[in-house]
C-alpha positions as CSV (number, residue, x, y, z in Angstrom):
1,M,1.0,65.6,50.7
2,D,2.3,62.4,49.0
3,R,3.0,59.6,50.6
4,E,5.9,57.1,49.6
5,F,5.6,53.2,49.7
6,T,7.6,50.1,49.9
7,G,6.1,48.0,47.9
8,P,2.5,47.1,47.5
9,G,0.3,48.3,50.1
10,L,-1.3,45.2,52.1
11,K,-4.9,46.5,52.1
12,G,-7.0,43.9,50.0
13,V,-3.7,41.9,49.2
14,Y,-6.1,38.7,49.6
15,S,-8.0,39.7,47.0
16,R,-4.9,40.0,44.6
17,I,-3.4,37.0,44.8
18,P,-3.1,33.9,42.7
19,E,-4.8,30.7,43.8
20,P,-4.1,28.7,45.8
21,K,-4.2,32.3,47.8
22,T,-2.8,30.4,51.3
23,T,-0.2,28.4,49.3
24,W,0.8,31.1,47.7
25,L,1.1,33.8,50.3
26,K,3.1,31.7,52.9
27,N,5.9,30.4,49.9
28,Y,5.9,34.6,49.5
29,I,6.6,35.3,52.5
30,V,9.1,32.6,53.2
31,N,10.7,33.4,50.0
32,N,9.5,36.1,47.6
33,L,12.8,35.4,45.3
34,K,12.4,32.0,44.6
35,V,8.6,32.7,43.9
36,H,9.9,35.2,41.3
37,A,12.4,33.0,40.1
38,S,9.5,30.0,39.7
39,G,8.4,32.3,37.0
40,D,5.3,33.5,38.8
41,K,3.4,36.0,36.7
42,Y,1.9,38.3,40.0
43,A,5.6,38.1,41.6
44,R,7.2,39.4,38.5
45,Q,4.5,42.0,38.1
46,L,5.2,43.1,41.4
47,R,9.0,43.1,41.0
48,K,8.5,45.2,37.7
49,K,6.3,47.8,39.5
50,Y,8.5,48.0,42.6
51,P,12.1,46.8,41.3
52,K,13.9,48.6,44.1
53,D,11.9,46.9,46.6
54,T,12.7,43.2,48.0
55,M,10.9,41.6,50.8
56,T,13.3,40.0,53.5
57,V,13.7,36.2,52.9
58,F,12.6,34.8,55.9
59,E,13.7,31.0,54.7
60,G,15.4,29.5,57.5
61,Y,15.0,31.9,60.0
62,L,11.1,31.6,61.1
63,A,9.5,28.3,61.9
64,D,6.0,28.0,60.1
65,K,3.9,28.6,63.2
66,D,5.9,32.6,63.1
67,I,4.8,32.6,58.9
68,N,1.2,31.3,59.7
69,D,1.0,34.5,62.3
70,I,2.4,36.9,60.0
71,M,-0.5,35.2,57.3
72,I,-3.2,35.5,59.9
73,Y,-2.1,39.3,60.5
74,V,-2.3,40.4,57.2
75,V,-5.1,38.5,56.0
76,G,-7.0,39.3,59.1
77,N,-6.2,43.2,58.6
78,T,-6.1,43.5,54.8
79,R,-9.9,42.0,53.4
């Protein structure tokens, strides 16, 4: 059975993202559209590969602690 995914899988994501990894991941979680608009090469590759999938923008909705908790979860479960 083929599975349909929304966006890239999280497995190994920390090894794929550009340096500085922690800063990039936090910025992308907070507002992926800004990262893409900045001209970031990896963010543009993601948008090209997954043109219909846009991650929710959390800027203004989640506190820094919430973002950090998401990062710990993602990184801790994807290495």
